C-alpha positions in Angstrom: 10.1 21.3 -3.3 6.0 21.8 -2.6 4.2 19.9 0.2 2.7 17.1 -2.5 6.1 16.8 -4.0 7.6 15.9 -0.4 4.6 13.7 -0.1 5.6 12.1 -3.4 9.2 11.6 -2.2 8.3 9.7 0.6 6.6 6.9 -1.0 9.4 5.3 -2.5 11.5 5.6 0.4 8.6 3.8 2.6 8.6 0.9 0.5 12.6 0.8 0.4 12.4 0.9 3.8 10.0 -2.2 4.1 12.0 -4.2 1.2 15.4 -3.7 3.1 13.8 -4.1 6.7 11.3 -7.0 5.9 11.7 -9.0 2.6 14.7 -11.0 3.4 14.1 -14.3 4.3 15.8 -15.8 7.5 17.7 -19.0 7.7 16.3 -21.8 9.6 19.0 -21.4 12.5 18.0 -18.2 13.0 15.8 -17.5 16.6 12.0 -16.4 16.1 11.3 -12.8 16.3 8.2 -11.5 17.8 6.7 -7.9 17.1 3.7 -6.5 18.6 2.4 -3.8 15.9 5.5 -2.0 14.9 7.5 -2.9 17.7 9.9 -5.6 17.8 10.1 -7.4 21.5 13.6 -7.8 23.1 13.7 -10.8 25.2 16.5 -12.2 27.4 15.7 -15.8 26.6 14.8 -16.4 23.0 11.6 -17.8 22.1 11.2 -21.5 22.5 8.8 -23.8 19.8 8.1 -26.9 21.8 5.8 -29.0 19.4 4.5 -26.6 17.4 3.8 -23.7 19.9 5.8 -21.2 20.5 6.8 -20.0 23.9 8.1 -16.5 25.1 8.9 -14.6 28.0 5.6 -13.6 29.6 6.6 -10.3 30.8 8.1 -8.5 27.9 5.1 -9.5 26.1 2.5 -9.0 28.7 3.9 -5.1 29.0 4.1 -4.7 25.3 0.9 -5.3 25.1 -0.2 -2.8 27.9 -1.1 -5.2 30.5 0.5 -5.0 34.0 1.9 -8.1 35.0 2.2 -10.2 38.4 3.7 -13.2 39.3 3.0 -15.4 42.5 6.0 -17.6 43.4 3.8 -19.8 45.8 1.3 -20.6 43.5 3.7 -20.7 40.5 1.0 -18.3 38.6 1.5 -15.6 36.1 -1.2 -13.1 35.5 -1.5 -10.3 32.7 -4.4 -7.7 33.4 -6.0 -4.9 31.9 -9.3 -3.2 31.8 -11.7 -6.0 30.8 -9.2 -8.8 30.5 -7.4 -10.9 33.0 -5.3 -13.8 32.0 -3.8 -16.3 34.7 -1.4 -19.3 33.8 0.1 -21.9 35.8 3.3 -23.3 35.3 2.9 -26.7 33.8 -1.0 -26.6 33.9 -2.6 -27.1 30.2 -5.5 -24.8 31.5 -5.5 -20.9 31.4 -8.2 -18.9 33.2 -9.6 -16.2 31.1 -11.8 -13.5 32.9 -12.5 -16.5 35.4 -13.2 -18.9 32.3 -11.1 -22.5 32.0 -9.5 -22.3 28.7 -7.5 -25.0 27.3 -4.3 -24.9 26.1 -1.4 -26.5 23.4 1.3 -26.1 25.9 1.5 -25.0 29.3 3.5 -22.2 30.9 6.7 -23.2 31.8 10.2 -22.5 33.5 12.9 -22.4 30.7 16.5 -21.0 31.6 14.9 -19.4 34.8 12.3 -17.5 33.2 8.6 -18.1 32.8 7.5 -18.9 29.2 4.1 -18.6 28.0 2.3 -19.4 24.8 2.3 -16.7 22.4 -0.3 -17.5 20.2 -2.7 -17.9 23.3 -2.1 -14.9 24.8 -2.3 -12.8 21.2 -5.6 -14.4 20.5 -7.1 -14.0 24.2 -6.5 -10.2 23.9 -8.7 -10.0 20.5 -5.1 -9.4 18.4 -4.3 -11.1 15.1 -1.3 -13.6 15.6 0.2 -14.6 12.6 3.6 -16.7 12.0 5.5 -16.5 9.1 7.5 -19.8 8.4 10.0 -18.6 5.8 11.2 -15.5 8.0 10.6 -17.3 11.6 8.7 -14.1 12.4 5.6 -13.4 14.5 3.5 -10.8 14.2 0.5 -9.6 16.7 -1.8 -6.9 15.3 -3.8 -5.3 18.2 -7.1 -4.1 18.2 -5.8 -0.8 19.4 -3.6 -0.6 16.4 -6.2 -1.4 13.8 -8.4 1.4 15.1 -5.5 3.8 14.9 -4.9 2.6 11.2 -8.8 2.6 10.1 -8.1 -1.2 9.2 -10.7 -3.5 9.7 -9.5 -7.3 11.0 -11.4 -8.9 8.4 -9.4 -7.1 6.2 -5.8 -7.8 7.7 -6.6 -11.4 7.7 -7.7 -11.5 4.3 -4.4 -9.6 3.1 -2.4 -12.0 5.7 -4.0 -15.0 3.8 -3.1 -13.8 0.4 0.4 -12.8 1.3 0.9 -16.6 2.9 -0.3 -17.9 -0.5 2.0 -16.0 -2.0 4.8 -16.8 -0.2 4.1 -20.6 -0.6 4.0 -20.3 -4.4 7.1 -18.6 -4.7 9.0 -21.3 -2.6 7.1 -24.1 -3.8 8.7 -23.3 -7.2 11.7 -21.3 -7.2 11.5 -19.2 -4.4 11.6 -15.6 -4.3 13.6 -13.9 -7.0 16.5 -11.8 -6.1 18.1 -9.1 -8.2 17.0 -6.9 -11.1 18.8 -6.0 -14.1 16.7 -2.7 -15.7 17.7 -0.8 -18.6 19.5 2.3 -17.4 17.8 5.2 -18.1 18.9 7.3 -21.4 19.3 11.2 -21.4 16.3 12.8 -21.0 14.6 15.6 -23.0 13.8 18.9 -22.2 11.2 19.8 -19.9 7.9 20.9 -21.8 7.0 24.4 -21.9 5.2 25.6 -18.4 1.5 25.5 -18.8 -0.2 28.8 -18.2 -0.8 29.8 -14.5 -3.7 27.9 -13.1 -6.9 30.2 -12.9 -8.4 30.6 -9.5 -10.7 27.7 -8.5 -14.6 28.6 -8.8 -16.8 26.3 -7.3 -19.8 27.4 -9.2 -18.0 26.5 -12.6 -15.9 23.6 -12.3 -14.4 22.1 -15.3 -11.4 19.8 -16.4 -10.0 17.0 -14.3 -8.2 17.4 -10.7 -6.1 14.9 -9.2 -5.1 14.3 -5.4 -2.7 12.2 -3.6 -4.3 10.5 -0.4 -2.0 8.4 1.6 -2.1 4.9 1.9 0.6 4.1 4.6 -0.8 0.7 5.0 -0.6 -0.4 1.6 -3.8 -2.0 1.8 -6.0 0.0 -0.5 -3.6 1.4 -3.5 -0.4 0.1 -2.8 0.9 3.0 -0.9 -0.5 5.8 -2.6 -4.0 6.5 -3.5 -4.5 9.2 -6.6 -7.8 10.6 -6.5 -9.6 11.9 -10.0 -12.3 14.1 -10.4 -13.3 15.4 -14.0 -16.0 18.0 -13.9 -18.0 18.1 -17.3 -20.8 20.4 -18.5 -24.3 20.3 -17.1 -23.2 19.4 -13.6 -21.6 16.0 -14.7 -18.7 14.4 -13.1 -16.7 11.4 -13.9 -14.9 10.0 -10.6 -11.9 8.2 -10.9 -9.7 7.1 -14.1 -11.7 7.5 -17.5 -12.1 3.7 -19.1 -11.1 5.1 -22.6 -7.6 7.4 -21.3 -7.6 10.9 -20.5 -10.5 13.3 -19.6 -11.2 13.9 -23.4 -11.8 10.5 -24.3 -14.9 10.5 -21.5 -18.5 10.3 -22.9 -21.1 10.0 -20.3 -23.7 8.4 -22.6 -21.1 5.0 -22.5 -18.9 5.9 -19.8 -21.5 6.3 -16.9 -21.3 9.9 -15.6 -23.0 11.0 -12.6 -24.9 14.3 -12.1 -23.4 16.3 -9.1 -24.6 19.3 -7.0 -22.5 21.6 -4.3 -23.7 23.3 -1.6 -23.1 24.3 2.1 -19.7 22.9 1.6 -20.7 19.6 0.2 -20.0 17.8 -3.0 -23.1 15.4 -3.6 -22.5 12.8 -6.0 -25.6 10.7 -5.5 -27.9 10.3 -2.3 -25.2 8.0 -0.4 -22.3 9.5 -1.6 -21.7 13.1 -0.2 -18.0 14.4 0.2 -16.8 17.7 1.8 -15.3 20.3 -0.7 -13.6 23.5 -0.2 -11.1 26.1 -1.2 -7.9 26.3 0.8 -6.0 29.6 2.3 -4.5 29.3 -1.7 -7.7 29.4 -3.1 -7.0 25.8 -4.6 -9.7 22.8 -4.5 -9.9 20.8 -1.6 -12.0 17.3 -1.8 -12.5 15.1 1.4 -9.7 17.0 2.8 -7.4 15.7 -0.4 -5.7 19.0 -2.0 -6.7 18.7 -5.4 -4.3 19.8 -8.7 -5.6 20.7 -11.9 -4.3 18.4 -14.6 -2.1 20.3 -17.6 -2.7 19.1 -21.1 0.3 17.5 -22.4 2.2 19.3 -25.5 1.3 18.0 -28.9 4.0 15.6 -30.4 5.5 14.6 -26.7 8.1 11.8 -26.5 9.6 10.0 -23.5 12.8 8.8 -23.3 14.4 7.0 -20.0 13.3 4.1 -17.6 10.7 5.0 -15.3 9.6 2.7 -11.9 6.4 2.3 -10.1 7.0 1.0 -6.7 4.2 -0.3 -4.5 3.4 -2.0 -1.3 0.9 -4.3 0.4 0.8 -4.9 4.2 1.1 -2.7 7.5 4.3 -0.3 7.3 6.8 -1.6 9.5 5.3 -4.9 10.2 7.1 -7.8 8.3 4.5 -10.0 8.4 2.0 -8.6 6.6 4.4 -6.7 4.0 5.2 -7.5 0.6 6.4 -4.9 -2.2 6.8 -4.9 -5.8 8.6 -2.7 -8.6 7.2 -2.1 -12.0 9.3 -0.8 -14.8 8.4 1.0 -18.1 11.4 2.0 -20.6 10.3 4.9 -23.1 12.8 5.6 -26.0 12.1 9.0 -28.2 11.5 7.2 -31.3 8.0 6.0 -29.9 9.1 2.3 -28.8 9.2 0.9 -25.1 9.7 -2.0 -22.9 8.0 -3.0 -19.8 9.3 -5.3 -17.1 7.4 -6.6 -14.5 4.2 -4.6 -15.3 1.0 -5.5 -14.4 -1.3 -4.1 -17.4 -4.8 -4.1 -15.1 -2.5 -1.7 -12.8 -2.7 0.5 -15.6 -6.5 0.5 -15.5 -7.3 -0.2 -19.4 -6.6 -2.5 -21.6 -8.2 -3.8 -24.6 -6.5 -6.8 -26.2 -6.7 -9.8 -28.3 -5.4 -11.9 -25.4 -6.7 -12.6 -21.9 -3.3 -11.5 -20.1 -3.7 -9.3 -17.5 0.4 -9.1 -17.0 3.7 -9.6 -18.8 7.0 -10.5 -17.3 8.9 -8.3 -20.1 7.3 -7.2 -23.4 8.0 -4.5 -26.1 5.7 -2.3 -28.3 5.0 1.1 -29.6 3.3 4.1 -27.7 1.6 7.2 -28.7 0.6 10.5 -26.1 -2.2 12.5 -27.4 -4.2 14.8 -25.2 -4.0 13.3 -21.7 -4.3 9.7 -23.0 -1.0 7.4 -23.7 -1.7 4.2 -25.8 0.6 1.2 -25.4 0.4 -1.2 -28.3 2.2 -4.3 -27.8 3.6 -6.8 -30.4 1.2 -9.4 -29.3 -2.0 -7.2 -29.8 -2.6 -5.9 -26.5 -3.6 -2.4 -26.6 -3.6 -0.2 -23.1 -5.2 3.0 -23.3 -4.8 5.1 -20.0 -4.7 8.7 -18.5 -1.6 10.6 -18.6 0.1 13.7 -17.1 3.1 15.4 -15.7 3.5 16.1 -12.0 5.3 19.2 -11.3 3.9 20.8 -14.3 6.1 24.0 -13.8 9.3 22.3 -12.6 12.4 21.0 -14.4 11.7 17.4 -13.2 8.5 17.2 -15.3 9.7 14.4 -17.6 10.8 12.4 -14.7 7.3 12.5 -12.5 4.6 10.8 -15.0 1.4 9.5 -14.1 -0.2 6.5 -16.1 -3.6 5.5 -14.8 -3.4 5.4 -11.1 0.1 4.7 -10.7 2.8 7.4 -10.8 6.2 6.6 -12.3 9.5 8.3 -11.9 13.0 8.1 -12.9 15.0 7.8 -10.1 17.6 11.2 -9.1 20.8 8.9 -9.6 19.6 8.2 -12.9 
Protein backbone atom coordinates (compact mmCIF):
# COMPACT_ATOMS: atom_id res chain seq x y z
CA UNK A 1 0.00 0.00 0.00
CA UNK A 2 1.40 3.40 -0.94
CA UNK A 3 1.58 6.40 1.43
CA UNK A 4 -1.67 7.90 0.13
CA UNK A 5 -3.40 4.55 0.55
CA UNK A 6 -2.26 4.32 4.15
CA UNK A 7 -3.65 7.78 4.85
CA UNK A 8 -6.94 6.78 3.21
CA UNK A 9 -7.13 3.74 5.45
CA UNK A 10 -6.65 5.89 8.58
CA UNK A 11 -9.70 8.08 7.94
CA UNK A 12 -12.42 5.50 8.73
CA UNK A 13 -10.35 4.19 11.65
CA UNK A 14 -10.23 7.65 13.23
CA UNK A 15 -13.97 8.07 12.79
CA UNK A 16 -14.75 4.62 14.19
CA UNK A 17 -12.63 5.42 17.25
CA UNK A 18 -14.56 8.64 17.70
CA UNK A 19 -17.84 6.79 17.43
CA UNK A 20 -16.88 3.97 19.80
CA UNK A 21 -15.22 6.14 22.40
CA UNK A 22 -17.33 9.23 22.40
CA UNK A 23 -20.78 8.95 20.86
CA UNK A 24 -22.62 6.83 23.42
CA UNK A 25 -24.78 8.84 25.85
CA UNK A 26 -23.99 8.31 29.51
CA UNK A 27 -26.59 7.44 32.08
CA UNK A 28 -27.61 10.27 34.39
CA UNK A 29 -26.19 8.40 37.39
CA UNK A 30 -22.68 8.21 35.93
CA UNK A 31 -20.04 10.59 37.33
CA UNK A 32 -19.11 13.73 35.45
CA UNK A 33 -16.05 13.25 33.24
CA UNK A 34 -13.62 16.10 32.53
CA UNK A 35 -11.27 16.41 29.56
CA UNK A 36 -8.53 18.99 29.03
CA UNK A 37 -7.81 18.93 25.31
CA UNK A 38 -7.21 15.22 24.64
CA UNK A 39 -6.50 14.24 28.26
CA UNK A 40 -9.11 12.82 30.59
CA UNK A 41 -8.45 14.01 34.15
CA UNK A 42 -8.34 11.34 36.85
CA UNK A 43 -9.83 12.55 40.14
CA UNK A 44 -9.64 10.78 43.50
CA UNK A 45 -12.86 12.55 44.48
CA UNK A 46 -15.57 12.61 41.81
CA UNK A 47 -16.65 16.03 40.48
CA UNK A 48 -19.62 17.48 42.33
CA UNK A 49 -22.45 19.57 40.86
CA UNK A 50 -23.71 22.09 43.41
CA UNK A 51 -26.55 24.39 42.34
CA UNK A 52 -25.49 24.10 38.71
CA UNK A 53 -21.76 24.63 39.29
CA UNK A 54 -19.29 21.77 38.85
CA UNK A 55 -16.58 21.58 41.52
CA UNK A 56 -13.46 19.46 40.92
CA UNK A 57 -10.24 18.69 42.77
CA UNK A 58 -7.94 21.63 42.25
CA UNK A 59 -4.57 19.86 41.98
CA UNK A 60 -5.30 17.46 39.05
CA UNK A 61 -7.06 20.27 37.16
CA UNK A 62 -4.37 22.90 37.66
CA UNK A 63 -1.52 20.52 36.88
CA UNK A 64 -3.19 19.22 33.70
CA UNK A 65 -3.56 22.82 32.56
CA UNK A 66 0.15 23.43 33.09
CA UNK A 67 -0.10 25.48 36.28
CA UNK A 68 2.02 25.34 39.42
CA UNK A 69 -0.04 24.56 42.49
CA UNK A 70 0.29 25.83 46.08
CA UNK A 71 -1.87 25.22 49.14
CA UNK A 72 -1.72 27.53 52.16
CA UNK A 73 -3.18 25.66 55.13
CA UNK A 74 -3.15 28.72 57.38
CA UNK A 75 -5.01 30.97 54.94
CA UNK A 76 -7.05 28.09 53.49
CA UNK A 77 -6.03 29.28 50.04
CA UNK A 78 -5.21 27.45 46.83
CA UNK A 79 -3.07 29.11 44.16
CA UNK A 80 -2.56 28.14 40.52
CA UNK A 81 0.11 30.04 38.61
CA UNK A 82 1.80 30.12 35.24
CA UNK A 83 3.61 32.92 33.39
CA UNK A 84 1.23 35.87 33.14
CA UNK A 85 -1.54 34.36 35.25
CA UNK A 86 -2.11 33.79 38.96
CA UNK A 87 -5.41 32.52 40.37
CA UNK A 88 -6.05 32.48 44.13
CA UNK A 89 -9.15 30.95 45.72
CA UNK A 90 -10.02 30.89 49.41
CA UNK A 91 -12.22 28.22 50.95
CA UNK A 92 -15.85 29.41 51.36
CA UNK A 93 -15.07 32.80 49.74
CA UNK A 94 -17.40 33.73 46.86
CA UNK A 95 -14.67 35.87 45.32
CA UNK A 96 -11.35 34.88 43.74
CA UNK A 97 -8.22 36.83 42.85
CA UNK A 98 -7.13 36.75 39.20
CA UNK A 99 -3.87 38.63 38.72
CA UNK A 100 -4.75 40.72 41.78
CA UNK A 101 -8.31 41.53 40.69
CA UNK A 102 -11.32 40.34 42.70
CA UNK A 103 -13.76 38.26 40.66
CA UNK A 104 -17.14 36.93 41.82
CA UNK A 105 -17.81 33.18 41.80
CA UNK A 106 -21.05 31.24 41.41
CA UNK A 107 -19.74 28.80 44.03
CA UNK A 108 -16.82 29.14 46.42
CA UNK A 109 -13.96 26.69 46.72
CA UNK A 110 -14.88 24.00 49.25
CA UNK A 111 -13.39 21.03 51.08
CA UNK A 112 -15.32 17.86 50.23
CA UNK A 113 -14.30 14.41 51.48
CA UNK A 114 -10.98 15.89 52.58
CA UNK A 115 -10.14 17.36 49.15
CA UNK A 116 -10.12 20.98 48.03
CA UNK A 117 -12.68 21.46 45.25
CA UNK A 118 -12.78 24.49 42.95
CA UNK A 119 -15.34 25.74 40.39
CA UNK A 120 -14.31 24.19 37.06
CA UNK A 121 -15.83 26.66 34.60
CA UNK A 122 -14.34 29.65 36.37
CA UNK A 123 -10.85 28.13 36.31
CA UNK A 124 -11.13 27.17 32.66
CA UNK A 125 -12.40 30.54 31.48
CA UNK A 126 -9.96 32.46 33.69
CA UNK A 127 -7.14 30.76 31.76
CA UNK A 128 -8.70 31.77 28.43
CA UNK A 129 -9.89 28.25 27.61
CA UNK A 130 -13.23 27.18 26.13
CA UNK A 131 -15.36 25.23 28.61
CA UNK A 132 -18.18 23.09 27.23
CA UNK A 133 -20.76 21.05 29.16
CA UNK A 134 -22.55 18.17 27.43
CA UNK A 135 -25.65 17.47 29.49
CA UNK A 136 -26.44 14.27 27.61
CA UNK A 137 -23.08 12.57 28.17
CA UNK A 138 -22.32 14.39 31.44
CA UNK A 139 -18.92 15.39 30.14
CA UNK A 140 -17.04 18.67 30.38
CA UNK A 141 -14.50 19.58 27.73
CA UNK A 142 -11.86 22.26 28.26
CA UNK A 143 -10.11 23.39 25.07
CA UNK A 144 -6.99 25.43 25.82
CA UNK A 145 -5.47 28.23 23.76
CA UNK A 146 -2.30 26.16 23.36
CA UNK A 147 -4.26 23.32 21.78
CA UNK A 148 -6.10 25.69 19.43
CA UNK A 149 -2.83 27.21 18.27
CA UNK A 150 -1.30 23.79 17.71
CA UNK A 151 -4.33 22.62 15.74
CA UNK A 152 -4.54 25.85 13.75
CA UNK A 153 -8.19 26.39 14.70
CA UNK A 154 -9.69 29.66 15.90
CA UNK A 155 -11.62 29.92 19.15
CA UNK A 156 -14.58 31.36 17.24
CA UNK A 157 -14.69 28.35 14.92
CA UNK A 158 -14.68 25.89 17.82
CA UNK A 159 -17.41 27.84 19.63
CA UNK A 160 -19.52 27.88 16.48
CA UNK A 161 -19.10 24.14 16.04
CA UNK A 162 -19.96 23.50 19.68
CA UNK A 163 -23.14 25.55 19.31
CA UNK A 164 -24.07 23.49 16.24
CA UNK A 165 -23.36 20.30 18.18
CA UNK A 166 -25.54 21.42 21.10
CA UNK A 167 -28.41 22.33 18.78
CA UNK A 168 -28.18 18.99 17.01
CA UNK A 169 -28.09 17.06 20.29
CA UNK A 170 -31.06 18.98 21.68
CA UNK A 171 -33.09 18.36 18.53
CA UNK A 172 -32.31 14.65 18.54
CA UNK A 173 -33.17 14.17 22.20
CA UNK A 174 -36.30 16.31 21.92
CA UNK A 175 -37.71 14.05 19.23
CA UNK A 176 -36.82 10.39 19.28
CA UNK A 177 -33.26 10.49 20.55
CA UNK A 178 -30.21 9.35 18.70
CA UNK A 179 -31.03 6.58 16.28
CA UNK A 180 -28.95 3.47 16.93
CA UNK A 181 -28.14 0.69 14.52
CA UNK A 182 -28.11 0.91 10.76
CA UNK A 183 -29.29 -1.85 8.48
CA UNK A 184 -27.42 -1.69 5.23
CA UNK A 185 -27.56 -3.61 2.01
CA UNK A 186 -24.76 -6.18 1.90
CA UNK A 187 -22.16 -5.58 -0.75
CA UNK A 188 -22.70 -7.61 -3.89
CA UNK A 189 -19.92 -9.42 -5.66
CA UNK A 190 -17.72 -6.80 -7.20
CA UNK A 191 -16.79 -6.91 -10.89
CA UNK A 192 -13.25 -7.24 -12.11
CA UNK A 193 -11.10 -4.11 -11.80
CA UNK A 194 -10.87 -1.88 -14.87
CA UNK A 195 -7.87 -2.31 -17.11
CA UNK A 196 -4.85 -0.39 -15.80
CA UNK A 197 -4.41 3.07 -17.22
CA UNK A 198 -1.24 3.89 -19.04
CA UNK A 199 1.65 4.90 -16.83
CA UNK A 200 1.60 8.58 -15.99
CA UNK A 201 3.87 10.75 -18.03
CA UNK A 202 6.42 12.86 -16.15
CA UNK A 203 4.89 16.10 -14.95
CA UNK A 204 6.00 19.19 -16.84
CA UNK A 205 5.26 22.37 -14.88
CA UNK A 206 5.42 24.36 -18.11
CA UNK A 207 2.74 22.22 -19.75
CA UNK A 208 0.22 21.10 -17.11
CA UNK A 209 -2.98 19.50 -18.37
CA UNK A 210 -5.97 17.69 -16.89
CA UNK A 211 -7.31 17.23 -13.37
CA UNK A 212 -5.16 16.42 -10.36
CA UNK A 213 -6.37 15.42 -6.91
CA UNK A 214 -4.69 15.25 -3.51
CA UNK A 215 -5.58 14.35 0.06
CA UNK A 216 -5.18 17.01 2.72
CA UNK A 217 -5.71 15.83 6.29
CA UNK A 218 -8.51 17.44 8.31
CA UNK A 219 -8.09 15.64 11.62
CA UNK A 220 -10.15 18.26 13.43
CA UNK A 221 -13.03 17.55 11.06
CA UNK A 222 -13.96 21.22 10.91
CA UNK A 223 -13.32 21.87 7.22
CA UNK A 224 -14.09 18.73 5.22
CA UNK A 225 -15.40 16.07 7.59
CA UNK A 226 -12.00 14.48 8.17
CA UNK A 227 -10.44 14.50 4.70
CA UNK A 228 -10.09 17.38 2.24
CA UNK A 229 -9.71 16.50 -1.42
CA UNK A 230 -7.97 19.29 -3.30
CA UNK A 231 -8.86 19.33 -7.00
CA UNK A 232 -7.08 21.34 -9.71
CA UNK A 233 -7.95 21.18 -13.41
CA UNK A 234 -5.35 22.69 -15.75
CA UNK A 235 -6.85 23.86 -19.04
CA UNK A 236 -5.47 25.32 -22.29
CA UNK A 237 -4.24 28.92 -22.45
CA UNK A 238 -3.15 28.89 -18.80
CA UNK A 239 -6.67 28.56 -17.46
CA UNK A 240 -7.35 26.68 -14.24
CA UNK A 241 -10.42 25.50 -12.34
CA UNK A 242 -9.98 24.87 -8.60
CA UNK A 243 -12.35 22.48 -6.83
CA UNK A 244 -15.05 20.13 -8.15
CA UNK A 245 -16.49 21.30 -11.50
CA UNK A 246 -20.13 22.37 -11.14
CA UNK A 247 -21.40 20.05 -13.88
CA UNK A 248 -19.41 16.88 -13.13
CA UNK A 249 -15.99 15.82 -14.36
CA UNK A 250 -13.22 17.95 -15.89
CA UNK A 251 -14.57 17.27 -19.38
CA UNK A 252 -17.70 19.30 -18.50
CA UNK A 253 -15.86 22.52 -17.64
CA UNK A 254 -16.90 25.54 -19.70
CA UNK A 255 -14.86 28.55 -18.63
CA UNK A 256 -17.39 31.04 -20.00
CA UNK A 257 -20.01 29.47 -17.74
CA UNK A 258 -18.08 28.08 -14.79
CA UNK A 259 -15.71 30.93 -14.02
CA UNK A 260 -12.20 29.63 -14.59
CA UNK A 261 -9.14 31.60 -13.54
CA UNK A 262 -5.86 32.22 -15.29
CA UNK A 263 -2.59 31.20 -13.67
CA UNK A 264 1.14 31.66 -13.86
CA UNK A 265 3.96 29.52 -12.47
CA UNK A 266 7.28 31.08 -11.53
CA UNK A 267 9.89 30.61 -8.82
CA UNK A 268 8.02 27.75 -7.18
CA UNK A 269 4.77 29.70 -6.95
CA UNK A 270 1.38 29.02 -8.55
CA UNK A 271 -0.37 32.38 -8.78
CA UNK A 272 -4.10 32.11 -9.46
CA UNK A 273 -5.00 35.67 -8.55
CA UNK A 274 -3.37 38.63 -6.86
CA UNK A 275 -4.26 37.24 -3.43
CA UNK A 276 -4.18 33.51 -4.21
CA UNK A 277 -0.59 32.29 -4.41
CA UNK A 278 0.29 28.67 -3.66
CA UNK A 279 3.54 26.75 -3.63
CA UNK A 280 4.12 24.31 -6.49
CA UNK A 281 6.95 21.86 -7.17
CA UNK A 282 7.81 18.31 -8.15
CA UNK A 283 8.78 15.76 -5.51
CA UNK A 284 11.74 13.41 -5.82
CA UNK A 285 9.58 11.04 -7.89
CA UNK A 286 8.73 13.77 -10.37
CA UNK A 287 5.13 14.05 -9.13
CA UNK A 288 3.17 17.26 -8.68
CA UNK A 289 2.97 18.87 -5.23
CA UNK A 290 0.76 21.93 -4.58
CA UNK A 291 0.79 23.64 -1.18
CA UNK A 292 2.70 20.62 0.17
CA UNK A 293 -0.10 18.25 -0.91
CA UNK A 294 0.93 15.36 -3.17
CA UNK A 295 -1.22 15.45 -6.30
CA UNK A 296 -2.15 12.58 -8.64
CA UNK A 297 -3.70 12.82 -12.11
CA UNK A 298 -7.17 11.32 -12.40
CA UNK A 299 -7.51 8.57 -14.98
CA UNK A 300 -10.32 8.42 -17.51
CA UNK A 301 -13.00 5.91 -16.48
CA UNK A 302 -13.44 3.08 -19.03
CA UNK A 303 -16.53 3.43 -21.23
CA UNK A 304 -19.48 1.37 -19.98
CA UNK A 305 -18.26 1.19 -16.38
CA UNK A 306 -20.85 -0.16 -13.93
CA UNK A 307 -20.57 -0.55 -10.17
CA UNK A 308 -21.86 -3.41 -8.03
CA UNK A 309 -21.76 -3.13 -4.25
CA UNK A 310 -22.56 -1.05 -1.19
CA UNK A 311 -20.20 1.87 -0.63
CA UNK A 312 -19.96 4.01 2.46
CA UNK A 313 -18.57 7.43 3.28
CA UNK A 314 -17.71 8.25 6.89
CA UNK A 315 -17.21 11.81 8.07
CA UNK A 316 -16.89 13.56 11.38
CA UNK A 317 -16.98 17.02 12.86
CA UNK A 318 -15.13 18.06 16.00
CA UNK A 319 -11.75 17.75 17.60
CA UNK A 320 -10.33 14.26 17.24
CA UNK A 321 -10.17 12.59 20.64
CA UNK A 322 -12.44 15.18 22.23
CA UNK A 323 -15.91 14.00 22.95
CA UNK A 324 -17.82 17.17 23.61
CA UNK A 325 -17.24 18.66 20.17
CA UNK A 326 -17.25 15.48 18.09
CA UNK A 327 -19.97 13.91 15.98
CA UNK A 328 -19.78 11.46 13.11
CA UNK A 329 -21.98 10.26 10.29
CA UNK A 330 -22.08 7.54 7.65
CA UNK A 331 -23.63 7.79 4.19
CA UNK A 332 -24.34 4.79 1.96
CA UNK A 333 -24.65 4.27 -1.79
CA UNK A 334 -25.58 0.82 -3.13
CA UNK A 335 -24.97 0.32 -6.85
CA UNK A 336 -26.14 -2.55 -9.09
CA UNK A 337 -24.67 -3.60 -12.41
CA UNK A 338 -28.06 -3.01 -14.07
CA UNK A 339 -27.63 0.75 -13.65
CA UNK A 340 -29.78 1.22 -10.54
CA UNK A 341 -28.78 2.52 -7.12
CA UNK A 342 -30.12 3.16 -3.64
CA UNK A 343 -28.92 5.83 -1.23
CA UNK A 344 -29.28 5.79 2.56
CA UNK A 345 -28.62 8.78 4.83
CA UNK A 346 -27.05 10.53 1.85
CA UNK A 347 -26.69 14.31 1.92
CA UNK A 348 -27.09 15.34 -1.70
CA UNK A 349 -25.30 18.62 -1.14
CA UNK A 350 -22.20 16.65 -0.15
CA UNK A 351 -22.00 15.43 -3.75
CA UNK A 352 -21.63 19.06 -4.79
CA UNK A 353 -23.89 19.32 -7.84
CA UNK A 354 -27.65 18.89 -7.89
CA UNK A 355 -30.21 19.98 -10.47
CA UNK A 356 -33.56 19.10 -8.97
CA UNK A 357 -37.28 19.50 -9.47
CA UNK A 358 -37.57 19.66 -5.68
CA UNK A 359 -35.91 21.82 -3.06
CA UNK A 360 -34.60 18.85 -1.11
CA UNK A 361 -30.94 18.84 -0.14
CA UNK A 362 -30.87 15.42 1.45
CA UNK A 363 -32.49 12.00 1.41
CA UNK A 364 -32.89 9.39 4.14
CA UNK A 365 -33.41 6.57 1.62
CA UNK A 366 -34.12 6.77 -2.09
CA UNK A 367 -33.63 4.91 -5.33
CA UNK A 368 -32.89 5.75 -8.92
CA UNK A 369 -30.62 5.09 -11.87
CA UNK A 370 -27.02 6.05 -12.50
CA UNK A 371 -24.73 6.57 -15.46
CA UNK A 372 -20.96 7.02 -15.62
CA UNK A 373 -19.54 8.84 -18.62
CA UNK A 374 -16.03 10.23 -18.79
CA UNK A 375 -15.29 11.34 -15.24
CA UNK A 376 -18.89 12.28 -14.50
CA UNK A 377 -21.43 10.23 -12.57
CA UNK A 378 -25.10 11.15 -12.93
CA UNK A 379 -27.57 10.03 -10.26
CA UNK A 380 -31.22 10.35 -11.29
CA UNK A 381 -33.64 9.90 -8.39
CA UNK A 382 -37.23 8.76 -8.82
CA UNK A 383 -38.50 12.14 -7.63
CA UNK A 384 -36.72 13.84 -10.52
CA UNK A 385 -33.68 15.03 -8.60
CA UNK A 386 -30.56 14.84 -10.76
CA UNK A 387 -27.07 14.95 -9.26
CA UNK A 388 -23.95 15.22 -11.40
CA UNK A 389 -20.53 14.94 -9.79
CA UNK A 390 -16.93 14.33 -10.66
CA UNK A 391 -16.12 10.62 -10.49
CA UNK A 392 -12.88 8.66 -10.51
CA UNK A 393 -11.22 5.57 -9.08
CA UNK A 394 -8.57 5.73 -6.41
CA UNK A 395 -5.69 3.26 -6.76
CA UNK A 396 -5.92 3.31 -10.56
CA UNK A 397 -3.47 0.46 -10.99
CA UNK A 398 -4.49 -1.76 -8.09
CA UNK A 399 -6.90 -4.61 -7.52
CA UNK A 400 -9.04 -2.50 -5.17
CA UNK A 401 -9.96 0.17 -7.71
CA UNK A 402 -13.65 -0.75 -7.78
CA UNK A 403 -13.81 -0.71 -3.99
CA UNK A 404 -12.47 2.83 -3.66
CA UNK A 405 -14.17 5.64 -5.58
CA UNK A 406 -14.47 9.41 -5.47
CA UNK A 407 -17.83 11.15 -5.92
CA UNK A 408 -17.61 14.91 -5.66
CA UNK A 409 -15.50 15.76 -2.64
CA UNK A 410 -16.17 12.51 -0.82
CA UNK A 411 -14.41 9.16 -1.00
CA UNK A 412 -16.77 6.16 -0.90
CA UNK A 413 -15.44 2.67 -0.32
CA UNK A 414 -16.52 -0.93 0.21
CA UNK A 415 -15.26 -2.12 3.62
CA UNK A 416 -12.74 -4.94 3.43
CA UNK A 417 -15.01 -7.33 5.32
CA UNK A 418 -17.63 -7.10 2.55
